[in-house]
C-alpha positions in Angstrom: -47.8 22.5 19.9 -45.5 24.3 22.4 -44.0 21.0 23.6 -43.4 19.8 20.0 -41.4 23.0 19.3 -39.4 22.5 22.4 -38.7 18.9 21.4 -37.7 20.0 17.9 -35.3 22.6 19.3 -33.8 20.0 21.7 -33.2 17.6 18.8 -31.5 20.4 16.8 -29.1 21.2 19.6 -28.4 17.5 20.1 -27.9 16.6 16.4 -25.9 19.7 15.3 -22.8 19.0 17.4 -22.7 15.4 16.0 -22.9 16.7 12.4 -20.2 19.3 13.1 -18.0 16.7 14.8 -18.3 14.5 11.6 -16.7 17.3 9.6 -14.0 18.2 12.1 -10.4 17.4 11.7 -9.2 14.6 13.9 -5.7 15.4 15.3 -4.8 11.8 15.8 -5.7 10.8 12.3 -3.9 13.9 11.0 -0.7 13.1 12.9 -0.6 9.6 11.6 -1.2 10.7 8.0 1.6 13.3 8.3 3.9 10.6 9.5 2.8 8.2 6.8 3.5 10.8 4.1 7.0 11.3 5.4 7.5 7.5 5.5 6.5 7.0 1.9 8.8 9.8 0.8 11.5 8.1 2.8 10.8 4.9 0.7 11.7 6.8 -2.5 14.3 9.2 -1.3 16.5 7.6 -0.1 15.1 4.0 0.2 14.4 3.0 -3.4 17.2 5.3 -4.7 19.9 3.5 -2.7 18.3 0.0 -3.3 18.5 0.6 -7.1 21.9 2.4 -7.0 23.6 -0.5 -5.3 22.2 -2.9 -7.9 23.7 -1.2 -11.0 27.4 -1.1 -12.0 29.5 1.7 -10.4 29.6 3.7 -13.7 25.8 4.1 -13.6 25.2 4.7 -9.9 24.5 8.5 -10.2 22.2 8.0 -13.2 19.8 5.9 -11.2 19.9 8.3 -8.3 19.3 11.2 -10.7 16.4 9.4 -12.3 14.7 8.8 -8.9 15.3 12.4 -7.7 14.1 14.1 -10.9 11.0 12.0 -11.1 10.2 12.9 -7.5 10.4 16.6 -8.3 8.4 16.3 -11.6 5.6 14.2 -10.2 5.1 16.6 -7.3 4.4 19.5 -9.7 2.3 17.3 -12.0 0.2 16.3 -9.1 -0.2 19.9 -8.0 -1.2 21.1 -11.5 -3.7 18.5 -12.8 -2.9 15.0 -11.3 -4.8 15.3 -8.0 -7.8 16.9 -9.7 -8.1 14.3 -12.4 -7.7 11.4 -10.0 -9.9 12.6 -7.1 -12.4 15.1 -8.3 -15.5 14.4 -10.4 -17.6 11.3 -10.6 -16.7 9.9 -14.1 -16.1 6.3 -14.6 -12.7 6.7 -16.4 -11.2 10.1 -15.3 -12.0 12.9 -13.0 -12.3 16.6 -13.9 -10.2 19.8 -13.5 -12.3 21.4 -10.7 -9.2 21.1 -8.4 -6.5 21.9 -10.9 -3.6 23.7 -9.3 -5.2 22.6 -6.0 -8.0 25.0 -6.3 -10.2 24.9 -3.2 -7.5 23.1 -1.1 -7.4 25.5 1.9 -6.3 25.5 5.5 -9.8 24.4 6.5 -10.8 22.0 3.8 -11.3 18.3 4.8 -10.7 15.4 2.4 -13.9 13.7 1.5 -14.8 10.7 3.7 -11.9 11.4 6.1 -11.2 13.4 9.2 -7.9 14.8 7.9 -7.0 18.1 6.2 -7.3 17.9 2.4 -3.8 19.3 2.2 -2.5 16.2 4.1 -4.4 13.8 1.8 -2.9 15.6 -1.2 0.6 15.1 0.1 0.1 11.5 1.0 -1.3 10.7 -2.5 1.5 12.7 -4.1 4.1 10.4 -2.6 2.4 7.5 -4.5 2.7 9.2 -7.9 6.3 10.0 -7.0 7.3 6.4 -6.3 5.4 4.6 -9.0 7.3 5.8 -12.1 10.5 5.6 -10.1 9.9 1.9 -9.7 9.9 1.2 -13.4 13.2 2.9 -14.1 14.7 -0.4 -12.9 13.5 -2.1 -16.0 15.7 -0.1 -18.3 18.5 1.0 -15.9 22.0 1.6 -17.3 21.0 2.2 -21.0 18.1 4.7 -21.5 18.8 8.3 -22.3 17.9 10.6 -19.4 15.9 13.0 -21.6 13.7 10.1 -23.0 13.3 8.6 -19.5 12.2 12.0 -18.1 9.6 12.6 -20.8 8.3 9.1 -20.7 7.9 9.3 -16.9 5.9 12.5 -17.1 3.6 11.3 -19.9 3.2 7.9 -18.4 2.1 9.3 -15.0 -0.4 11.6 -16.6 -1.9 9.0 -19.0 -1.5 5.8 -17.0 -1.1 6.5 -13.3 -3.7 9.2 -12.9 -6.6 7.5 -14.7 -5.9 4.1 -13.0 -5.9 5.9 -9.6 -9.3 7.4 -10.5 -10.6 3.9 -11.5 -9.6 2.3 -8.3 -9.5 5.0 -5.5 -11.3 8.0 -7.1 -14.7 6.6 -7.6 -14.2 5.1 -11.1 -15.4 1.9 -12.6 -13.2 -0.5 -10.7 -14.2 1.1 -7.4 -17.9 0.7 -8.4 -17.3 -3.0 -9.1 -15.8 -3.4 -5.6 -12.1 -4.1 -6.4 -10.1 -4.7 -3.3 -6.8 -2.7 -3.6 -5.9 -1.2 -0.3 -2.6 0.4 -1.1 -1.7 0.0 -4.7 -1.4 -3.6 -6.0 -2.9 -2.5 -9.3 -2.4 1.2 -9.2 1.3 1.1 -8.3 2.8 -2.4 -8.7 0.9 -3.9 -11.7 1.2 -0.7 -13.7 4.8 -0.1 -12.9 5.8 -3.7 -13.3 4.1 -4.2 -16.7 5.5 -0.9 -18.0 9.0 -1.8 -16.9 8.8 -5.1 -18.9 7.5 -3.3 -22.0 10.2 -0.7 -21.7 12.9 -3.3 -21.3 11.8 -5.0 -24.5 11.4 -1.8 -26.5 14.7 -0.3 -25.4 16.5 -3.6 -25.7 19.0 -5.6 -23.5 22.2 -4.1 -22.1 25.2 -4.8 -24.3 26.5 -8.2 -23.3 23.4 -9.4 -21.6 22.9 -12.3 -20.7 26.4 -13.7 -21.6 28.3 -11.2 -19.5 27.6 -11.0 -15.7 26.4 -7.6 -14.5 26.6 -7.9 -10.8 25.6 -5.2 -8.3 28.5 -2.9 -7.5 27.5 -2.3 -3.9 25.4 -4.7 -1.9 25.9 -2.5 1.1 24.0 0.3 -0.5 21.3 -2.1 -1.6 20.8 -3.5 1.9 20.7 -0.1 3.4 18.0 0.9 0.8 16.1 -2.3 1.5 15.9 -1.5 5.2 14.6 2.0 4.4 12.0 0.5 2.0 10.8 -1.9 4.8 10.6 0.9 7.2 8.8 3.3 4.9 6.3 0.7 3.7 4.6 1.0 7.0 3.5 4.4 5.9 2.6 3.1 2.4 0.2 0.4 3.7 -0.7 1.7 7.1 -1.3 5.2 5.9 -3.8 3.9 3.3 -6.3 3.4 6.1 -6.4 7.3 6.2 -7.0 7.0 9.9 -5.2 6.1 13.1 -7.3 3.0 13.9 -7.3 -0.8 14.0 -7.3 -1.0 10.2 -4.0 0.9 10.1 -2.6 -1.3 12.8 -3.5 -4.5 11.1 -2.2 -3.2 7.8 1.2 -2.6 9.5 1.2 -6.0 11.2 0.5 -8.0 8.0 2.9 -5.9 6.0 5.7 -6.8 8.4 4.8 -10.5 8.5 4.6 -10.7 4.7 8.0 -9.0 4.3 9.6 -11.5 6.7 7.9 -14.5 5.1 8.8 -13.3 1.5 12.5 -12.9 2.6 12.7 -16.3 4.1 10.9 -18.0 1.2 13.4 -16.6 -1.3 16.3 -17.4 1.0 15.2 -21.0 1.4 14.9 -21.6 -2.3 18.4 -20.3 -2.9 19.7 -22.3 0.0 18.2 -25.5 -1.3 19.3 -24.9 -4.9 22.7 -23.4 -4.5 23.7 -24.2 -0.8 24.4 -20.5 -0.4 21.6 -18.1 0.6 22.5 -14.7 -0.9 22.1 -11.3 0.6 20.6 -10.1 -2.7 18.1 -12.9 -2.5 16.8 -12.2 1.0 16.4 -8.4 0.3 14.7 -9.1 -3.0 12.4 -11.6 -1.3 11.5 -8.8 1.2 10.5 -6.5 -1.6 8.4 -9.3 -3.1 6.7 -9.9 0.2 6.0 -6.1 0.6 4.7 -5.7 -3.0 2.5 -8.8 -2.7 0.8 -7.8 0.6 0.2 -4.2 -0.5 -3.3 -4.6 -2.2 -4.5 -7.0 0.6 -2.9 -5.3 3.6 -6.1 -3.6 4.9 -8.3 -6.6 4.3 -6.5 -9.7 5.6 -5.5 -10.9 9.0 -2.1 -12.2 10.3 -2.4 -15.7 8.8 -3.3 -14.3 5.5 -0.3 -11.9 5.7 2.1 -14.8 6.3 0.7 -17.0 3.5 0.6 -14.1 1.0 4.3 -13.3 1.8 5.4 -17.0 1.4 3.5 -17.2 -2.0 4.9 -13.8 -3.1 8.5 -14.7 -2.3 8.2 -18.1 -4.0 6.4 -17.0 -7.2 8.4 -13.9 -7.7 11.7 -15.9 -7.4 10.6 -18.3 -10.2 9.2 -15.4 -12.3 12.6 -13.7 -12.1 14.3 -16.9 -13.4 11.8 -17.1 -16.2 12.2 -13.5 -17.4 16.0 -13.4 -17.4 17.1 -17.0 -17.9 14.4 -18.4 -20.1 12.9 -15.4 -22.0 16.3 -13.5 -21.9 14.6 -10.2 -21.3 16.9 -7.7 -19.5 14.5 -6.3 -16.9 17.6 -4.9 -15.2 16.5 -4.7 -11.6 13.6 -7.3 -11.7 10.8 -4.8 -11.7 8.2 -7.0 -13.5 8.8 -10.3 -11.7 8.9 -8.7 -8.3 6.5 -5.8 -8.5 4.3 -6.7 -11.4 3.9 -10.4 -10.5 3.8 -9.7 -6.8 1.2 -6.9 -7.1 -1.0 -9.1 -9.3 -0.7 -12.1 -7.0 -1.5 -10.1 -3.9 -4.5 -8.5 -5.6 -5.9 -11.9 -6.5 -5.2 -13.5 -3.1 -7.0 -10.6 -1.4 -10.2 -12.2 -2.6 -9.3 -15.4 -0.7 -7.9 -14.1 2.6 -10.4 -11.3 3.1 -12.7 -14.0 4.3 -13.6 -14.2 8.0 -12.6 -17.8 8.0 -9.0 -16.6 7.4 -9.2 -13.8 9.9 -9.9 -11.2 7.3 -12.3 -8.2 7.3 -15.0 -10.2 5.5 -16.7 -9.8 2.1 -18.8 -6.8 1.2 -22.5 -7.3 1.1 -23.5 -9.4 -1.8 -20.0 -10.7 -2.4 -18.5 -14.1 -2.1 -15.2 -15.8 -3.0 -16.2 -16.4 -6.6 -17.6 -12.9 -7.4 -14.7 -11.1 -5.5 -12.1 -13.3 -7.3 -13.6 -12.4 -10.7 -13.4 -8.6 -9.9 -9.8 -8.9 -8.7 -8.8 -10.7 -11.9 -10.6 -8.1 -14.0 -8.8 -5.3 -12.1 -5.4 -6.9 -12.7 -6.0 -7.6 -16.4 -7.5 -4.1 -17.1 -4.7 -2.2 -15.4 -2.0 -4.4 -16.8 -3.2 -4.3 -20.4 -3.8 -0.6 -20.3 -0.4 0.1 -18.9 1.3 -2.2 -21.5 -0.5 -0.6 -24.5 0.0 3.0 -23.4 3.7 2.4 -22.4 4.4 0.8 -25.8 2.8 3.6 -27.7 4.5 6.3 -25.7 7.9 4.8 -26.1 7.5 4.4 -29.8 6.3 8.1 -30.1 9.1 9.4 -28.0 11.6 7.3 -30.0 10.4 8.9 -33.2 11.6 12.3 -31.9 14.6 11.4 -29.8 16.8 8.4 -29.2 15.5 6.2 -26.4 18.7 4.4 -25.8 22.2 5.6 -25.2 24.6 4.7 -28.0 27.1 1.9 -27.6 30.0 4.2 -26.7 27.9 6.0 -24.1 26.7 2.8 -22.5 30.3 1.5 -22.4 31.6 4.6 -20.6 28.6 4.7 -18.3 25.7 7.1 -18.0 27.2 9.0 -15.0 30.0 10.7 -17.0 28.3 10.8 -20.4 24.8 12.0 -19.3 25.6 14.0 -16.1 29.3 14.8 -16.3 30.0 13.4 -12.9 31.2 10.2 -11.2 29.8 8.4 -8.2 33.2 7.6 -6.7 36.4 9.5 -6.8 38.9 6.9 -5.6 
């Protein structure tokens, strides 16, 4: 009996450090996630802001910058108040609970569940995602929506669409239980934002003169600068979604870069063949298509999968853009749906193919195969897309009943910078 007690004590002293170590904060993981959070914020401010600002006409440049900036501020406080809690606390299938409202329980010592990083860092990283998602869809109705209506729509949409979908996919909800593969936001970010942008573009209506009158970007230099910042920041977007400084983060960064390059060249090649002149606008839009398409698959596929997904994304998103504007005559001003919506959906579906070991991917989860995984991916795309479309339509109609959604014809003609904000982007 004496020897059994000694053996038990020895086991306790051996096991306790291992258990304690599992709950300790890893400084390497924490440093990477701090960096990733800053990179994603850089994607929005200034990356996406400048990318969009250059694409609109000069009389609306400040309006787009103001929309992105104000959304970033509002989403930060929304995430603090209830967003984080509803997305990541509780075990409901559809929505979390309010146990962590106003970041209750997030202390200096708290560790995010299933990670080795401070919960405060996880909160900040996920906060940058809710900041950039509604900022994406403002491109669908750029140059014509009233600022007050846009601001209210963004807040309500984030609370009713983004937060629940985040819980479905990443917070332990029903899509997570089904085994949906969405590493960094193909459904949560790109499908929801892309579909909502299309719905908003149709509800608000086309810009005056579209499509007969050309509405060319006023500054491709700003757009290219913003595109470079997006590419740079996307390493945090996808690599940071590993929530660790490990091989998964490294592979996510590698395939993200390869997909962006492949998407750029695919779009450029199509324009070169069709028009004999590859455009700067085309190559940077192809880059965004490649980035959006690889996002859901980035932590699951290998280099070959990344290249093929990028090529498919650049090609399909190009033709989707032509379909939306030239055939359907829908004024999705900055191509949010054909690039982000279509790209996010395509990447989510292709993740089921290229996750296979035969393509150099991470492999299927136990009990999964190509058919079953593909079915789950399609369900995820359809569920998030339909939900975002219905809620966006209802919200826009409700808001429109209390305030004008669209700037009047005179305001649109003068430009939103002067009429909505009392300033001009350029004093020349």
